[in-house]
C-alpha positions, 0 to 999 in steps of 0.5 A: 552770417557775416564775415569779420576779422579776428585776432584771437591771440593777444596779450596787450602788454608784457606785464599783467597790469592793465592800466585804466587808459588801455580799456578805450584805447584797445577798443579804438585800435581794434575798431581801426584795424579789424573793422566792424565785428572785429574780435580780439582774443585777450589771453591770460598767461599764468595771470588774470589780465583779462579779468583785470581788463574786465574790471574796468568795464562800467568805469566813468568815461569808458565805452559802454559794453555788455558781458556774457561771462567770457567776453565784452561786447562794445555795441557802438564800435561793434567789437568783441573781446573774448577771454583766452588762456595760454596754458603751458604744458609739458609739450609746449603752449596750448591756447584755449578761447572762451574760458569763463571769467575767473576760470583757469586751466591747470598748467604743467600737464600733458597737452592731451590732458589740457585739451580734455580740460579745455573741452570740459570747460567748453573752451576752444583749444588751439595749437598756438605757435606749434613749431617753436623750439618747445612747440607742441608739434615740433620734433614729432613724427607725422603720425603723432602730429596728425593725432594731436592736431585732430584733438583741437579746433584750430592750428595757429599757422602764423604767429606774429612774433614767430617770424624772427629767430629768437635763440632758444625760443623760436626759429625763423621758419616756424610759421613756414613749417606750421603752414606746410603741416596744415596744408598736408593735414587738410589734404589728408582729412579731405581725402579721408572724408571723400573715402568715407563718403564713397564707402557710405554710398556703396554700403548697401552693395552686397558681396563688396568688401568696403575695405578694398575701396580705401587706397593703401596710402590712406589705410593707416590714417583711416583707422586712426582718424574719425573724420566725422568728428574732426574739424581743424581750422587755420589761424593767423594771430599777432600774439602781440604784447602791445597795442602796436601789434594788435590786429596786424595779423588776423583770420577771417571768420563767419559769425552771426551778428553779436546781438543775436548771441544770448550767452557764453555757451552760444558764443563758444558754439559759434566761435568754435564752428567759425574757427574749425571752418577757417582756411589758409586762404582767409588769413592776413599775416604780418611779422612783428619783429619789432614787437618781439624785440620789445617784448623780450626787452621788457620781459627781463625786468618783469621776470626779475620783478616777479623773482623779487616779489617771490623773495619778499613773500618768502621772507615775510612768510619766514619772519611770520613763522618765526614770530609764530 
């Protein structure tokens, strides 16, 4: 195992188009900021930007790389770019890593259903920016927060663009709340594991009611959380929409050397274990206020452009129907 740096939540651009020049430049920036073994999560959002990036592989002048069905590995720079998808749900966004090329989770459903689909697709579900105004954990009581958090492999406790107030989207304390919740969750899970281990050691003693060994404060949680099947790590990500932000925030992970990983299934297995094992002490966190402002400024014309495209498509469809 080697310890490496991973920025697992990136979009690279505000728009979906991936120009040819971004291919080598992304690898260069990742190599500079994350170093050997660095991992970049290139995340789709109702688009196929990873696939657009992937299609540049093998083009003349681009760095040589190998593929494994959900990632690109650049052996000269020792950089891995993994596909992700940010899925809009009725409760906020869900980040899923390791989805296969061309694969896409359905949007607009309950977050629990999206997590189940992610599992079915062998993906790695993560609650990203969970305390945005419309985040998956925002406004829930503590029991519901814990129950939802225990369904995923990781929680993004630092998001680069969450460090500033964006009216209607995020609050300046969103990252602080995420870190405080994760600290509470980690303490709870570790306490329950100790209780479970203690009970296991004494299970052969006759005449002893093992339920009496659980402190009253933990009894409601012990019946709700199966700690033997739960592992929730802490992540820091840039959530960047430009190369300027790539690698500014990252998580330190323990992973095997990439040449030993044979396929996408094996990569997901190791990456899931690494994500589940990450803790707040292994994070490097930077805010990206300038990047957030730039993204918001560019998002408006992108949305306008999308509406224009939809209007044109509707008009052409209606004309074709009339011409019948």
